[in-house]
N, C-alpha and C positions, 0 to 999 in steps of 0.2 A: 518215339515210338519204340518200340520193341520189337525184334527181330520176326517172330511168328506173326502179331500183328501185321507188321510191314506186307509179310509175304501174303497174309489173306487180303489185305488192300487191294494187292500188286494184284492178285486171282480175280478177284471179282470185278475189278476193273478192265479185266481182260489186256491185261499187258504185264510185261515181265520188266518193265521199268522201275526204277528209286527213284523218286521224285526228290526223297530226304535227304539222299546223297549225290546228287547231280547225275542221274545216271540218263542216257540216251536211247531210243529205240533202237531196235533189232536191223542191223542191215540186211536188204534184200540179198538174198541165197545164202545167208549165214544161220546160224544157228542161235535161237535165243538164248539157250542156257550159254554158249560160247560168249556171247554177247555180254550179259549179265557178268559174267567171270571177267571178263575184260575190263568192265564198266568198275565195278568195286576192285580190283585190283589197281585202276587210276586213279580212283577216289582215295583208297590206302595208302597209293604213294601220296598224293596230292597231304592226306591228312599228316602223314609223317616227314613231309615237308616243312607243314606248317607248326607242326612241335618241336622240330630242330629249331625253326626259326625263334620260337618261343623262348627255347632253352637259351639262345644266343641273346635275346631282349634281358631275361630273367637275371643272364650274367651282368650284363650292363647294367642293369638296375640295381644289383648287389654293389658291385661297384663304384656308382654314381651314390649309393648309401651310404658305402665306408666313407666317401669323400665328403660327403654333409655331416658326419658326424665328427669326422677329424677337421671341418671347419668350426663347426658349434664346440668343439672342445678348445680349439683356439680362441673362439669369440669369447666363453667363457674364462680363459684365462688371459686375456686384454683386460676384459672388464673386472677382475678382480682387482690388477695390475691397479687398473686408472682410479678405481675405489680406495685402493692403498693410497698413492698419489695423492688423491683429492683430500684425504684423511691426513695426511700430511702438509698439504697448502694450507688447509683449514685450520692445521692447529699453528702453522706459521703467521699466519695473517692474526688469528688470535692473539700471539705474542705481539707480532707490530700494534694492533690496536692497545693491548695493555700498556706499551712502551709509550704510544703516540699520548695514550690519557693520561702517562706519568710526564711528559713531556710536555703536556699542555698545561698540566698545573704548575710544575717548575714554572714555566713562562708567564703563567697569572701571577704566580709569587713573585717573579723580578718584574713585573709590572707593576704591582703594590709598591714594591720597595725604591724601584725607579721613582714612581712618582712621590713617594715619602722625602727620598732625598732631596727629589727637585725642588721640593715646597719646602724642605730644611735651608738645602742651600740658598735659596731665595730670601729667605727670611734672615739669612745670615747676611747677603749681600746686600741688603737693604741695612742691617746695622752697621755693616762697614761703613757704608755711601754714609750713614748718619753720623758716624762717628769721625770719618774723617773728611767728609766734603761739608755737609749740611751746616755741623755744629760744632766745630774745632774747637772754638773756645768752651764750650760748654765741655768738650771731651777734654781739654786741655785743663780745666779748671777743676774738675770732677777726678784728675789723676794726682796722686801724693806728689808726684815728681816727674819729671821729661821722660825719665828713664821706664818710670810707669805707664804713662803716655803711648810711648812705644812699643812696650811690652805685650798692651792689652790690642793696640793694632797689629802685630803682627802676629799676635794669638790669633785674631781672627781669621789674618789672612792664610796663616797656617791651616786651621780648621776648615778655610773656603778650598785650598789646595785638596785638603783629604778627600773633602767631600766630592769636588770634582774628579779624582781620582778613581774612588768609589763608583759614581754614575759611569766613568768611563770602563771599569771593568764589568760593574753591573750591564751595561750596553752592549760589553763585548761578548760578555756569557748570555746576555739574552739573544744576541745575533747570534752565536753556534747553537745556541736551543733551538730557534728557529731554523737554521740552517738543518740540522739533525733532523727538528722534524718534518722539512722539506723533505731531505733523503726516505725519510721514514713513511711517508706519504708514498714516494715515487714506488717505493721498495713495493709495498701494501698494494698499490694499485695494479705493480706487475702482476705480484702475486694473484690478485681478483681477476687480472687479466689470464692467468695458467689456468686458472679454476675455470670460467668462462669455458677456454677452449677444452679443457679437459671434459668437463661437461658434455662439451657438443660433440667430442670424440665417442663418449659414453654412451651417447644418445644413438649416435650412429650404429656404434657396435650392436646395442641392442635391436636396432631395424635391422642390421644383417642379422642378427643371431635368430628374429622371427622370421626373416625371410627363408634363413636356413630351414628352420624348422618347419616350415610350411611346403619347401620344397621336398623336405624330407617324408612328412606326409604327404604328399602328392606320389611320389614316389613308391612309398610301400602301399599306397591304394592301388596304384597300376601295377605292381606286383602281385598283391592279392589278386584282383581282375584277373591277370595274366597266369597265376598259380591256376586259379578257377576254371579260366578257359583251357589252359592245358591238361588240367583233370580229365574236364568235358572231351578234349579230343582224343586223350587216352583211353576213356571208355567208348568212344564212338572207333579207334583202332582195334579195340576187342571186338566189338562188336561186326567190325567190317572184317575183322581174321574169321572169326565166326562162321559169318555168312559166307565169307570165301570157301571156308572146308565144307560147309554144309555143300553149296552149289557143285563143287568140284566133286565130293561124295557121290551129286546127285548125278553128275556126269559119269562118273564111271559105273553108276547102277542102269543110267540109260543106254550105255554101250551094251550092256546085256540085252537078252531075250525080254520082250515088253510082256510083262506076265499079265497086266491088267488087261490089255489090248484082246488077247484069248479067252476072257471070261465075256465079250459083247454076244450078250443076246440070254447069257447065262446068269446073270446077278439075282441073289434073292432082292425082294422088297424091304425097304427099311422096315416101313409099318405097314399092317394090312388096314386097309380102306378102301373108300371109293376115289376116285380120281376125279376133281372138282375143277380141274385147270391144266391144259395139256401145254406143250413147250411151242413155241412161236407165238407169231401175230394172231392177233385174235382182235375182231370189232364188236362193241356192245351191241348188242341187239335194239337197245332203246335211245342211247345218246348218241350211238353210232362215232364214238371214239376208239382210236386203236390202240392197243396195248402190246407189249412183248413179253410173255414169260421166258425169261431164260432156264427155266426148269421145268415141273412138275408140283403139283399140289395135290396132297393125298389126304382125304379127310376118313379118320377112324372112326367107327362105333362108338366108341367110347376112349377114354384115357387110354393110351397105349405106351408100350416101349419103343423106343427108336434104336434101329440095331445097324452096325457098319455093316456092308455091303459084300466088301472083301478087306484082306489083311492089308495093313498099313501102319501109319504112324499119323497122331494127332498133332495136326500143328497149331491150330486155333480152337479156343476154347470162351468164348467170352459173350457181351452183348455185342452185337454190329446194327448201325444204322442203317435201316430199311430191311432188317433181315431178321429183329429179335435178336433169342438167343440162339448164337450161332455155333454149331460146328465142322470143322474143315477136317478130311481125313487125306493124306498125302500116300498115295499107291505107288508112288515113281515114275520114272519115265516121262513127266509133266503129267500126270493123271491125278484129278482131286475129285472129290466127295463132297456136297455140301448139304447140311443138315440144319436146316433155318426153322425159326418160329415156335422153339424147344420151349416147353415150360420151365423143365428142367435140364440141367446139364451135370450128367454123370461120369464125366471124363475130363481127363488134365491135359495140357499141353506135353508133348514127349512121351504121351502114354500109346504102346504098340497094341494096334487093335488085329483083331480078325474077323472072319466073316461070322454074324450073330452077337459080336459082343455089344453092350449096351451103352450108346450114348446118352441118352436121358429119355424125357417122357414127352408128349405132346397128347391133347386133348381136342383143339380145335383143329389145325390142319399142320400137316407137314411140306414145307419147301423142301423139294430135294433138287439139288442139280450135282451134272457129270462137267467137268472140264478138264479140256487138254490143250497146255499151254495157253491158259488162260479165256480159252474159248469154248464157250457153252456147247454140249452138244444133248441132244434129244434122249433122255432118259428110258422111253419105251424101246427104244432099239438096243438097250443095255440089258435091260431087268428080263426076267424069264418070263414065258407066257402063264398067267394064271388059268387054273381051269375052270374060271367063270367068263373067261373070253371068248 
């Protein structure tokens, strides 16, 4: 609510409290204007303290934002380091897998050789047994000489020893390959375990990064809300300061001579016409309902201009609930005149007026009020008497 509309509302309510700013009613025995100034000062101090609190909170939020940004940067560095480590581990696992494939192929080849050698050794052993055990006479007869017989037997035995040595060598090589294969399998298993741990750590860092990003967003949202609140409070401080200055100026003016009071009984009429409703309470002749008129209603004979009755300043110029188009003029010392039910308003807030300045037009009736410190006064006691009365 802007300042002119606020003052107008307070005037129409018949108080000098400021509900929007938490002001209180005037204390008995004290000046209403002084109480209003004190209340505005209290609210101004409170608003400034709230601004200081928001400034401190914004400083803290900025610090938290910087901390979140640093944490996010550290998370990114760790994630990149883990990604590079995982790439190295994957390459090592690939090398181990390739070596294991080669060892497996070599082991299978040795298995085949070992099986072939075993078959050959078995055949030779059977031959030796045949020539030296089962058919000794046949072996002896078929030989050209005894030395030839022994040469054949020793040749077979030598071949058997060679085959046995070869079998032993192949067995040892096979054992070494199996041992190396087990070592490679253990190393690859260890690497795969490291990969699993690294990926779990990577997921933890990604979750931490997501949490920090969410916290950063929350901090920035809170900071934006606080800044908006701070801007609103700053505008409130400006409004309160303007109101305080205006009330202080009014207080200075009220200390002087009450010029408007001297015009009592000599004010010009705001519009020419017939009074159709007077000030005060009245009872409806038919429905017996009782109503109160805070001013007087004047009906012109035709569409007419409405003029200010005394010098002052326009403090309200707009539509107002229950008053239609309304203009309010401040005459100082707590005196106001109200001009309601206007067809059109031809003045603006802040405009200075003199007696006879046009405020607008009216065709139905003009509702006219005079108030002092929010209290309605009987306009007929202030307006000059007309010749037709």
